[in-house]
N, C-alpha and C positions, 0 to 999 in steps of 0.2 A: 498618075499617082493611084496606086491600088486602094480600093475602098472595100471594107467588109461591111455587109449589111446583115443585121440580126433582127428577126421578127420575134416579138414576145407577146404572149398572152398570159395575164395573171388572172386567175379565177376571181370572181367578185364576192363569193361567199366569205363571210368573216367569222366562221366557226373557230372554236379554240383548237380543234383537231381536224385533220383530214385536209382535203383539197380546199384551198382558199384560206387556210389558217395562216397565221403570221409565221409559223415555223416553215410551212410549205413555201410561202412567198419569199422568205429570206433565203431558202435553199435555191429557188429559181434565180433570184437576184445574184447570189454568190456564184452560180454557174455562169451567168452572163458576164459578171464582173471578171471572172477568171479568163473568159474568152477575150474580153476587151484587153486585159493585160497581156495575153499571149500574142495578140495582133499588133500591139504597139511596136514601132511608132506609126504604123499605118492608121489612116483615118477609119474609125468605126462609127457606123450609124445604127442606132438601136431604135426601132419603131414598133408600135403595137398598142394593144389595149391593156393598159396597166390597172384599170379599175381602181384608181386612187383619186381622191377628190381634194387636192390641196389648192388653197388660194394662190399658191405660187405659180400655178399654170392656168389661172382664170376661172376656177370654180368659185361659186358664190361663197362668201364667208360662212363658215360653220365651224364647229369644234372639230379640229383635226384629230384623227385617232392614230394609234401606233403604226398602222399600215402606211398612212400618208407620211408620217415623220420618217419611217423606214425608207421610203422611196426618196425623199429629199436627201437624207443622210447618205444613201447608197450612191446617188448621182454626184453629190459633192465629193465623196471619197474617191471617185474615179475621175474627177475633174471634168464631168460631162456638162455640156451646154445644152440647155433646152432650146430646141429650134422652133417650137410653136410660137406663133405671134398672135396677139389679140386674145380674145376670150370667146371665140365662136364655139357654141355648144355642138358636140358631136352626138351625144346621147340625149334625146328629148323624151321624157316620160311624164306620167301624171305626177310623180313625186318631185319633178324638177328637171332642170337642164344641167348637163354635166360635160366637162372636158376630161375624158378618160383616155383618149387616143393621143399618145405622146410620141415625139421624135427627139432623141438625144443624139449628140455627136461628140466624139472625143477631140 
């Protein structure tokens, strides 16, 4: 069975404009979504650093922002399944531990 693997990096900056802005993030997700649709019915695996901190993939509870919600809605709209298991932190910093490296599959 053919598999398409897509690697993604979403910048962590949460500015209102420029690299890392919600408009920029939505643009990247739209392009990846189009790629997923073009590859169907083949299996597509999307993996990378999404820099989103949702409790849905093991981040500690905090107030989600529009970026986190955008990621959840994007994945649901493409019927993607989150392949991460558990809540092992990938990014450990003074500000906390985060699960920002995600793997999705169609």
